[in-house]
N, C-alpha and C positions, 0 to 999 in steps of 0.2 A: 362816513355814514351820517345819514340825515337824523334831524330831530323829530321827524314825523312819526306818528304812532298810529296804530290800528287797534281794534277791539275784537277780542274773541271771547267765547263763553265755553264754560265747562258746567258740570252739575253744581258748582257753588256760585255760578254767576258770571258777570262780564269782568274781564281783565284787561287792562292797558299793556300793550306791548310794542317795543320798537318796530317800526315798519320794516326795517332792514332784516329783522331777525327771522329765522326760519323755524324757531321753536314756537310752541303755543301756550295756551293758558295755564296748564299744569305746570310746565317748565317755569313760567314766569312767577307762579306762586312760590316755588321752590327756591327761586332766586330771591324773593322777598323774605322768605322764613329763614333761610340757612346762611347768612352771611357771617360766619365766624371765622374764616380763614382765607388765605389766599390760594389755597390748594384746590385744583380742579381735577376732573376725571383723568386717569392716566391713559395716554394715547393708545396703548394696546388693548384697553377695554373698549375704546370707541371702534377699533378695528373688529373686536370680536363681537360687539353688538350689531354692527353693520353686516357682519358676515352671517349672523343668525337670521336677521331680517330678510336678507337677500335669499337664502336658501328656504326660509319659511315661506316667502312669498312664491317661490318656485314650485314648492311641494303644494302649497295651497291652490295655485293655478292648475297644477296637473291633477289634483284631486276634485277639482271643480267646487271647492269650498269658497273661493273668490273668483270673480270674473277675470278671465285670462288676460284681457287687456289691462286691467287694473294691476293684476300680478306682474306684468311686464314693466309697467311704469315704476311700481315699487322696487323691483330688482334694479332698475337702471338708477334709481335715486339711492339705494343702499350701496350699489357699487361706487357710486361717487363719494359717498361717506367713507367707504372702505379704503379708497384711493387717497384720503386725506383732503378732499376738496371742502369740507365743511366743518373743520375742527373748532374754528372759533364760535360755532354756534352750540357749544357745550359749556354755559355759564354757570353751572350749578357747584356750589361747595362740595367738597368731598364729605364733610361732616353734615348728614342729612338723614332723613328717614333710613332706618337700618336694613330695610328690605332692599334699597337701591330702587324703589319705584320711580323715583324722579328721573334716575338716568335712563330707565327703560322708556318712560314717557317722553323725555327729551328726545330720544332716538325715534320713537313713534311719530311725534309731531314734526320732527325735521323731515323725516323721510316722507311723510303724507304731504307736508307743504311742497316739498320739491316733487313729488310725484304728481301732484295736482298741477304744479307749474309746467311739468313736461307735457301733460294733456291739455294745456292751454287755459287753465284756471289760475286766478290769482291766489297769493298766500292767504290763509286764514279762512278759507272757504269750508275746509273739512269735507269737501265733496269734488269729485266723486270718490276720492281716496279719503277714508276716515283712519285717524291714528290708531284707534282701538279696533273698530270692526274689520279693518283690512291688514294693516301693518302689524298688529298684534294678534291676528287671527290664530287661535289654537294655543295661545301662550299666556302666561302671567308673568309679571315681575318676579314672582317667587321661583320660577323655574328659569327665566331667561337670565337673570343676574348671576346666579351660581353657574349657569352653563357659560357665561361670558368670562367669569373669572377663570374657569378651568381652561378654556380655549386661550385666553391671553397668558396664563401661567405656562401652559404647554408649549405654545409657540415661542415664547421669549426664553424658555429654558434652553432652547436650541443654541441660541447666542451665547448663554451663559456657558454651556458645555463646551463650546469651541474655545471660549477665553480660558477656562479652567484647564483644558487639555494643553493649550498653548503655554501656560505657565508651568505645568508639569514638564513639558519638554524642554524648556529653558533650564529647569532645575536638573533634569537628567543630563543635560548638555555639561552642565558645571560639575556633576558627579564625575563624568568621564575625565573632563579637563583636570580636575584635582585628585585623581585616583591614586597618584604617587606622592602626594604631599602629606607627610606624617606630621601630626599636630597633637597638641595637649588636649585631652578630654576634660570636661569639667562636669562635676556634679555637686548640687548644693551651692553653686558658685565657687567651689574649691577645687585645686587641682585633682585630677584624676589620671587614669591610665592613658597611654596614647592611642590615638586612632588617626584615620586620615581624613582630611578635609573633604575628600570625595564621599567618604562614608557618612560624614555629618549630612552633606547635601542629599545623599540617597534617602535619608529619614525624611527630609522636606519633600522630596519628589513623591514618596509613597503617600505622605499625608495628603497632598493635592490629588493624587491618583485615587485615593480612596474617597476623597470628597467627591469626585466625579462619579464614582460608583453610587455613592449614597444618592446623589441627586437623581441619577437614572432609575434607581429603585422607587423613587417616588412617582415617576412619570405615568405608570400605567392607570393609577386611580384618577389622574388628572384628565385621562382620555374618556372616561365616562361622564356622558352629558346629561343633566337633569331635564333637558327640554323635553316636553311630552307630560311631565307631571302636573303642569299648570299649578294650581294654587297649594295644593297639599302634597300631590303625589298620586291622587286618584286619576288624573287625566280628565277631568271633567272639561267639557267644551273643546276637546281636541280629538280630530280623527285618529283612529287606532293606527292608521299606516304612517301618520305624521312623524313621530319621533325617529323612527329608524331611517326614514327617507332623508329627513333633514341632517341627521348625523352623518349619513353616508356622503351627501353633497358637501358638506364641510370637510370630511376627511379627504375627499378627492380634490377640493381645491387647496387645501393646506399641505397635502402629502402626509398627514400625519394620522395615525389609526384611532381617530375618534369614533365612538359608538354610543348608542343610547344605553343610560344606565340601567341595569337590570332591576334595581330597586329605587323607585324615583322617591320614596319617603326619605330614604337616607340621604340621597342626593340633594334634597331641598333642605332638610332640617339639619345636616351635618356639614361642617367644614373641616372635617378631619384631613381631608386631603391636602389642604393648605397648612394645617398644623404639621403634618408630616414633611411637607415640602420645606417650611420654614425651619424644621429641626435639622435637615441636610444643610440648609443656608447658613444656619447657626453654627454647625460643625466647621463648615469651610471657613466662616469668619473667624472663628475660634484657632483654626490652623494658621490662617493668615496672620493673626495676630502674634502667635507664638513664633512664627518665622520671621516675621519683621522685627520682633523685639530681639530674636537672636542675632539678626544681622547687624542691628544697632550696637549689640554688645561686642560682637566679633570686629567691628570696625571702629570700636569706640577708641578715643585718644586724639589723634593717631600715635601719639607718643607717650601720653600719661596714662594709657590703659592698655587694652589687649591689641588692638591694631592688627589683628591677624589677616583680615580682608580689607580691601579698598573699594568702597562704593564709588560709582560715577559722580564727578563733581559737576553739579547741575546749577548752582546759583550760590552766591555769597550768603554765608550763614548768620552774620551779626552786622548790625548797624554801628557798633562800636568796636569790635575785634577784627582788625584787618587780617584777611587770610583764612578766617574760620570758615569751615564748610561742614554743614550739617546733613545727616542722614534723611534728608526730606521725603523721599519716596517712602521708606519704611515708616516713617511717622504719619504719613497720609494714609497708609494701609491700615495702621493702627487704629486711627480714628474711624475709618470706614467699618473696620471690624466691630468697634464699641457701638456704632450707629446700628449695625444689622443685629447685633446681640440684642439690643432694645427692642427692634422690630419684632424680633421673634418672641419676646415676652408679650408684646401688644396682640400678636396673632394668636398666641396660646389663650389669653384672656378672651379674645374675641370668638375663639372656637368654643369656649365654655358657655357662651351666651347664646344658646340656641334653644330657648324654652319651647318645649313641645314641638310643634311642626315647622317652625322657621328660625333660622339664625338671623338675629337682629342687628349684626355688625358687618354685614357683607362690604359696604362702601371702604371701611377701614381695612378689612382683610385685603381688598383689591389693591388699595394703595400700598400697604406695607409688603406684600409679597411682590408686586410688580417693581416697586423702587428698590427693593433689595435685590431682585434679580438684575436690574439695570446697573446699579453702582458696583455690585460684586463682578459683573462681566467688565465693566471699564476698568476697575481696579486691578483685576488679575492681568489685564493686557497691559497696563501702564507699569505694574509690579515687574512683569517679565521683560518688557522692552527697556524700561528706564532705569532698572536697578539690577535685575539678575543678569541680563545679557552683557552688560559692561563690567560686572563685578570682577575683581582680580585679587589674587592671593598675594600676601607678603611673605615670601619664602624665609628671608632672614629672620622676621619675626616669629614665624612658626618654629623655626630651628632654635631661637633663643629661649622660648618659653619651655620647650621640651627639655633642653640641656639644664635649665635652672629648676625644673620641677622635682619636687621631692618624691612624686608618685612613681618615678623611675625605679624606686627601690622594691616595688611589689614583685618582680620575679625573683629577688634575692630570697624572699620568704620561703621558697621551696628548696633552697640550698642551706641557709643558715637559720632558718626558723623566723616565725613572726615576731617574736619579742626581741631577738637581736636585730632584726632588720628594722624594727621600729626605733630601737636605741640609735642606730646610725641615722635614720631620718631625722630624729630630733636634734641630734649633733649637727647635722648639716643645717638645719633650720636655725638653731640657736646661734651657730658661728657664721651664718650667712655664706655658706659655701655650697659648691655643687655636690650632690650626693655621690657623683663618681669619684671625686677626689677623696671624700671621706672613706668610702669604702675601700679604696686602694690603700689609703693610709693605715686601715685597721689591720690589714695583712690577713686577712680571714680568706681571701680568694686571690688567686693568681690575676695578674693583669689581663691575660688572655681571657680567663673565665669572666671577669668583670666586664670587658668588653662585649663579650658574647651575650651575657644577661642583660646588659644595659643597652643593648641595640633597640632603639625605638622601633625601627622597621620590622623587627620580630615580635612586636607586641600587638600588632594590629590584626 
């Protein structure tokens, strides 16, 4: 990139811009104003903005609100942005003006400069294609940014759902594999009655399957697009046929049922759809943390604790203790879950900050929702492939804990009463003996009856 510069003007005067850059004066002012982090626009937002501009130009051209030749150049430029050809020309910090106006103008200026170049004019001329008059025709940042957030969220949700379903399938496979392995259940981290390892994993599978259903429940509201409401929802400066036509074009290209929001005031002022989405992602993250923590406990030891399952050995676990292997994937999952839990709080607070007719935390909402979708999709796949798929049961360890559990006494209560069964359990505990031996020694029941009642496979 050269050190040469060019000068462009906006309503506030002249601005110096790197000559290689395809953005314009308003973008450059935002770069100068908002340099507080290293975070930039999420890539799915770039794709969504480009999709909006492409189909807006097509509809404006067909309606005659802009010249057909200019509309064609804008469509071509927007398609290039959509295909990823100009990502490096989005230089603005995520933390910026809350409406996201800077991102919208960045897109308008980039596409206008590229369209003018396609038409044989140099960058920075703002003619014949103007960023506001042509690329932004019939639009406002106030309806474009919410529309882009909805599109980006909805498109990326497809990848997340595939990953969540992949994890659920991996857990279901383990449920079937472990269906006949009887183990000790635990409540309050204390011994409880027997269950199968398959039953334990069935609970995990259902948690993830329900997470998938919760995410799907949030999708219909994401398919409503604010575009056409312009500044407030009244649709000022927008052709009445514009909103439905653009939504139809976007739906056709993405294969998703996008439609024009029936109430543009709600669609612009409220980010409840994102709060709902993050609620479902927060629940998924919470489920992932519970499952990952359980796997760490079940695999703990392997000799000094439960050691009922064996996680895949992926890397050395200590710089000082030879042979130590840690539950690295569950620990990664737990950290991701905490990260997403925090993002859900951020979006909740952001959703509350929509005074009157406009939410003023749109960029943060875009960042938090899209980064949550992305990291959860990646995490679910890694969890399934690097931990669940290779997980094994330690049959001997399962049998050992069952036989030594005092909870085996539970079925005896129906034969000898709760109080007598409690006394036998306490004796076994105090004398560090198996409950089976203590019951036989008591003479209260025949050996045949004891073996029948204390058969773990009949307790599940």
